[in-house]
C-alpha positions in Angstrom: 0.0 0.0 0.0 2.8 2.3 0.8 4.2 1.5 -2.7 1.0 2.5 -4.4 0.9 5.7 -2.4 4.5 6.6 -3.3 3.9 5.7 -7.0 0.8 7.8 -7.0 2.6 10.7 -5.4 5.3 10.5 -8.0 2.8 10.3 -10.9 0.9 13.3 -9.4 4.2 15.3 -9.2 5.1 14.6 -12.8 1.6 15.5 -14.0 1.8 18.7 -12.0 5.2 19.5 -13.2 4.3 19.0 -16.8 0.9 20.9 -16.5 2.6 23.9 -15.0 5.5 24.1 -17.3 5.6 26.3 -20.4 4.9 24.3 -23.4 7.7 23.8 -25.8 7.0 25.3 -29.3 9.0 26.0 -32.4 10.1 29.6 -32.6 10.4 31.2 -35.9 12.6 34.2 -36.4 11.4 36.7 -38.9 14.1 38.8 -40.6 12.9 42.4 -40.8 13.0 43.9 -44.3 15.0 47.0 -44.3 12.9 50.0 -45.3 14.7 53.1 -46.3 14.1 55.9 -43.8 13.1 59.1 -45.4 15.9 61.6 -46.0 15.8 64.2 -43.3 15.2 67.8 -44.4 18.1 70.0 -43.5 17.1 73.6 -43.0 19.9 76.1 -43.5 20.5 79.1 -41.2 20.9 82.6 -42.5 24.7 82.6 -42.4 24.8 79.2 -44.2 22.6 80.6 -46.9 24.7 83.7 -47.4 27.8 81.6 -47.5 26.2 79.5 -50.3 25.2 82.7 -52.2 28.8 83.8 -52.0 30.0 80.3 -53.3 27.5 80.8 -56.2 29.5 83.8 -57.2 27.5 86.7 -55.9 29.6 89.7 -54.9 28.8 89.7 -51.1 31.1 91.6 -48.8 30.9 92.9 -45.3 28.3 90.4 -44.0 27.2 90.6 -40.5 25.4 87.9 -38.5 23.3 89.2 -35.6 22.6 87.5 -32.2 19.9 88.2 -29.7 21.8 91.3 -28.3 22.9 92.8 -31.5 19.7 92.4 -33.7 18.6 95.9 -34.5 15.0 94.9 -34.6 15.1 93.1 -31.3 13.2 90.1 -32.8 15.9 87.5 -33.2 15.1 84.3 -31.1 11.8 85.8 -29.8 8.7 83.6 -30.0 7.2 83.6 -33.6 10.1 85.7 -35.0 13.3 84.8 -37.0 15.9 82.4 -35.6 18.8 83.8 -37.6 19.6 87.0 -39.4 22.6 87.9 -41.7 22.9 91.2 -43.6 25.4 92.0 -46.3 26.6 94.5 -48.8 26.9 94.0 -52.5 30.4 94.7 -53.6 29.2 96.7 -56.6 27.9 99.2 -54.2 30.3 99.0 -51.3 32.0 102.3 -52.0 29.6 104.3 -49.7 30.1 101.9 -46.8 33.8 101.9 -47.2 34.0 105.7 -47.6 31.9 106.2 -44.5 33.9 103.7 -42.4 37.2 105.5 -43.6 35.8 109.0 -43.0 34.3 108.2 -39.5 37.0 105.9 -38.3 36.4 104.9 -34.7 33.1 106.8 -34.7 31.6 104.5 -37.4 28.6 102.7 -36.1 27.8 99.5 -37.9 24.0 99.8 -36.9 23.7 102.8 -39.3 25.1 101.0 -42.3 22.9 100.5 -45.4 22.7 96.8 -46.2 21.9 95.6 -49.8 20.8 92.2 -48.6 19.1 90.9 -45.5 18.4 87.2 -45.0 16.2 85.9 -42.1 15.5 82.2 -41.3 12.5 80.9 -39.3 11.6 77.9 -37.3 8.5 77.2 -39.4 6.5 78.3 -42.4 3.9 80.1 -40.2 6.5 82.3 -38.6 8.0 83.0 -42.0 4.6 83.9 -43.5 3.8 86.2 -40.6 7.0 88.2 -41.1 6.6 88.2 -44.9 3.1 89.7 -44.6 4.5 92.4 -42.3 7.4 93.2 -44.6 5.1 93.3 -47.6 3.1 96.1 -46.0 6.2 98.0 -44.9 7.6 97.6 -48.5 4.5 99.1 -49.9 4.9 102.1 -47.7 8.6 102.4 -48.4 10.1 105.7 -47.5 12.8 105.7 -44.7 12.6 101.9 -44.2 13.5 101.4 -47.9 12.1 99.2 -50.7 13.2 95.7 -51.3 12.9 92.9 -53.9 11.7 90.0 -51.7 12.2 86.3 -52.3 11.2 83.5 -49.9 11.1 79.7 -49.3 9.1 78.0 -46.6 11.5 79.1 -43.9 13.6 81.9 -45.2 13.2 85.5 -46.6 15.8 87.2 -48.7 15.4 91.0 -49.2 17.5 92.8 -51.8 17.6 96.6 -51.6 16.2 98.6 -54.6 19.7 100.1 -54.9 20.5 97.0 -57.1 19.0 97.0 -60.5 16.2 94.4 -61.3 18.8 92.3 -63.3 21.3 92.3 -60.3 18.4 91.3 -58.0 17.4 88.6 -60.3 20.9 87.1 -59.9 20.3 86.8 -56.1 16.8 85.4 -56.8 18.1 82.7 -59.1 20.9 81.6 -56.7 18.6 81.7 -53.7 15.9 79.6 -55.4 18.6 77.1 -56.4 20.0 76.8 -52.8 16.5 76.6 -51.4 15.3 74.0 -54.0 12.7 76.2 -55.5 11.7 75.5 -59.0 12.2 78.4 -61.3 9.1 80.3 -62.2 7.8 79.5 -65.7 7.7 82.5 -68.1 4.2 83.6 -68.8 2.9 82.5 -72.1 1.3 84.9 -74.4 -1.4 83.6 -76.7 -1.3 84.9 -80.2 -4.0 87.3 -81.2 -6.6 85.8 -83.6 
């Protein structure tokens, strides 16, 4: 009787051990198919764009990149405003700047210089559009604040002073559009008169 009880106990322990254990199953390994990740969009800052404009052969000299303390508009880095700003002078019109600097010497103040180009970059398209709308109104008024040819991408605005001829400004537009990946505007088609 003791033997039957011991055998029964052993059988019970085996059944419980098998019943409580994790079942063995075949595991299959799936090899993940590599899917190419999208190419990240890299946005250039104002000084980087100006550098590329120079590399494209535009006669840019005396560029100045502002920071939050030196920005004459006190907008740089503020919420909803531009994140970088670089101004420059076109070499073809640099004589006035050079003469003023030479004449005034130590009294020359960079904040009163007349820039031929201004480039501002933004964190997003909405901030750029808000600034572009504002500048468009200011440009219509003109006067002491000047008039500018204006070109933009989804995150940058390039203003070229009216001191430059339309042909000279078009050189900046073409290079800016190429750098920013903007397709050239198609020339308007004229239908023949019938």
